N, C-alpha and C positions, 0 to 999 in steps of 0.2 A: 476125452471128447467122445461123442457118440452120434448116432444118426439123428437123435433128438436135437442136439445142439448144432450139428453140421447141416442138417437138411430141413427139419420141421420148423425150428425157430426162425430161420431166415425167411421161410415161406410165409409164416404168420406175420412177421414184421413187415414184409413187403405188402401184404394186404392192408395192414393198419396204416402204412405210410402212403397209400394211394391218394393222390391229390383230389381225385374225383369224388371221394367220400365226403358228403356234405357235413359241415360243422353245425353245432347247436341243434342237433336233432331231438335232444331230450332236455327236460327241466326237472328239477327236484322240488316236490311239494314240501315246504317247511313244516307243515303240520303232520301229514301222512308219512313223510320221510321216505317216499318211494319215487322212482324215476317215472316221468310221464312223457309220452310222445308229444313233441311240440305242437304238431298239427291237431292233436286231440285237445290240448289246452286252448289253442286259438279258437277252435270250434265252440268251446265252452266259455269263451270270453275270459280266459285265464282264471277260471274257477276250477279247482281240482274236481274231476268227475267222481272221485272216490269218497272224499271227505267234505266237499263243498268249501274248502278253504279258499278265500279270495286272495290270490297272489297280487303282489304289487305290479303295476303296469306303467308303461311310459306315457307321457302326456299325449303324444301323437295317437297312440292306440285308444286312449280315453276319449279324445275328440272324435275319432272315427266311430266309436260306440254310441256317442250321444247325438251326433248330428244326423239329420235325415240323409239317406243315400251316401253316408260317409263323406258328405260334401260341405266344405266350410272355407272361409277366407281367414288366413292368419293375419293378425295385425302387426305392424312393424313397431317394435318397442324402441323408445328413445334411447340413444347411446348414453352409457354411463362410463365413468372412469373405471378401468378394470382393476387396478390395484392402488386405491387412493392412499393407503397407509404404508405402502411398501412393506407389507407384513411378512414376517418369516418366523416359523417355529422350527420343526424338524426339516422343513423345506420351504422355499419361497412360495407365497400365495400365487404369484404369477405362474409358477411351474405347476401348481395344483390345478389352476384353471386350464392351462394348456393340456395337461394330462386328462382332465375330465372331458374336454372337447374332442380329444383324439384327432383323427384324420378328417373330421368334418361329418362323418356318418353318425356320430353320437349326438345326443342333445347338446345344444350350444349354451343352454342356461337351464335354471331350475323351474321355469314356467313357460307356458305358451298361452297366448290369448287369441281367440278366434270368434268369429260371428257367423251365424247360419240359422238353420231352422231345426227345432226339436218338436216332432209330432205336428208339424205345420206352423208352429209359432216361432217368431223371431226371438233370438237370444244371443247374448254374449257369454262365452265360457272362458274362464281362466283355470287351466289345469296344471298342477305341479308335477314335476318329474323327480322322484326320489333318487334316481340313479345319478343325478348331477349333484355331487357334494351333499348328499342327504336331503335334497330338496330345500336347502337352507335359504333363508330370506336375507338377501343383501339389497343393495341399491337398485339393481336391475329388477328384482321382484317387486320392489316398491313402485318403481316407474310403471311396470306392467299392470299392476292392480289399479293404480290411478288412471291409466289409459283405459282399462277395461270399464271402469265406472263412467268415465267421460263418454266413451263410445256408446254405452248402454243408455245414458241420458240423452245423447244426441239422437239415437235411434228410437227412443221411447220404448225400450224393451227391457226384460229382466236381465239381471246379472247372476250367473251361477259360478261359484268358485269351488274348485275341487282340490283341497289341500292334501299334500302328502309330504310332510316335512319334519325334520328334527328340531326346527326352530331358527333363531337368528344365526347369521353367518359370522362367526367370531372373528374371522380374518379381516372384516371390515369395521370392527369395533363399534363405536358409538354411532357411526353412520348407518350401520345395520340396525341398531336398536331404534334409531329415528324412524325407521320404516313402520314400526308398530303404530306410531302416531299418524304417519302419513296414510297408511291403509285404513286406519279408523276414520280419518277425515273423508276418505273415498267412500266408505260405507255410509257416512252421514250425508254425503252428496246424493247417494241413491235414495235415502230416506226422505231428504228434503224434496226430491223430485217425485216422491210418492210412487216409486218403482220397486218391484220385488227384488230382494236380494236373498239368494238361497245358497246355503253351504252344504256340500256333500262331503262328509268326513270319510277319509280313507285311511288306511294303515301306513304310517302313523301320522297323527296330527298332534304335535307337541310343541313345547317351548314357546318362544315369542310369537309363533303363528297362532297357537291356541289362545294366547293371552291378548290377542288383538282382533283382527278382522274375522278370524274363524269362528269366534263365539258370538258374533253380532248379527247373525242371519235372522231374517224374518221367519224362516223355516230351516230346521236342521235335520238333514237326512244322513244316515250313516250306513256304510257297508257292514255286513256281519263280522263280528269279532275284531273290528278295527280298534286299535289302541288310540285313545283320545285323552289328553291330559297335559299338564304343564311340565312336571318333572317326573323322573322315573319312580316306579313303585318302591324300589329298593332304597332310594334316597329318602323318600317320605317315611318309610318304616324306620330307618335309622334316626331320622329327626324326631319322629313322634314316639319312637321306642315302643311300638305296638304293632301287632299283625293287622294287615289290611284285609278287608272283606274279600271273599272269593270273587274273582272276575272284576276286581276294581280296575277302572280305567278302560273297560271294554265298552263297545257300543251298546251292548245289551244292558249293562249296569247303568250306563248314563240314561238309557231310555226309561228304565224303572225310576230313576231319580229326576226326571223332567228336563234334563239337559238336551237330550235328543228327542225329536218329535216322532221319528220312525226309523226303523232299520229295514233296509230294502236290499234284496238280492240283486246282484249286478245285472242279471238277465232281465229284471223288472224295472231297472232304474230309469231307462229312457221313457218308458210308458208312464211311470209314476211322475216324472218331471213334467211330461206333456200334460197330464191331467191337472197338476198343480198350477202350471203356467196359464192354462186356459181359465181356471177358476180365478186366479189373482188378476189376470188381465181382463176379466169380464167377458170371456169368449166361450164360456161353458155351453155345451149343447143343451 
C-alpha cells in the first residue's frame, strides 16, 4: 500500500462518483471516431462538426428540426395488439418491448406522426426512430403511416416520411410483412388525392421499409452518406460472388443512378422541403 492507493485514488474516485456530475455529456462520432461535446452536436443538428457525418437522431428531434418554431401537434396512433404471436427467441417479444420503452422517457414506438408548418406551409410528417428496435416496421408503424396519409388527405397537405429502419419487425411475422402492402396502399391514397408524397432517406433505410413505401415518393431526398438498400452489401456480394462498386448503397451512389433526386445536408433540409412544398402546392413566389 502507498499514498497513491490510500489517498490519491479514493480522492479521484470520490470526484468521479459525485452525483451532481451530469451524464451523457459526450457522444462519439461513428465516422471520425472521436468524442464530441453533446452541446456542440446539438448546435450542429447532430452533424459532426469535424467530418460532417450525419449522426442518427430521435424522431422527436427530427420533428423539432423540420417544423416552424419547433411547434407541431402529435397525432394519436390507433392501438394495436402488442404481442400478437406471443413470439419468443432468446427472450420474449413482450420483454423486448418493455425494455425498449424503458421508464417512459424513451421512445414508445418506432415512429411518430405530427402535423404543423414547414416554412409556412402545412404538412404531415412521419418520422422513424431507429433507437426503438432498429426502427423496425410492425403493425404500429403500419397504422401510423395509414393515419398519416389519411390526415394529409383530410388537411389537403403534403405527406413527408422520414424513414430510419432496418426493415420489417420479425417478432410480428406475417403481420409485419403485411404492413408493406398497407403502407403502399396509403401512398396510393395520396397519389389518388393528387397530393405530394415526399421521402427523406436517412441512415439506414433498408429491408421491408425500402421495399415498400420508402421507394414510392414523388420526390426522394437523402441525407449525405445515408445507407439505402434492401439487404446488406455483404449478403449481396456472397450471393452474386463479385465485388460491389465503391460506395454501393450510399445516398451519393443512388443519386448518380437516379434513385435519389437530391442529397441535402441536414442544416439545409427544412429550407429545401419548404421550397419543394411551395412549388408542388402551387404557392411558389
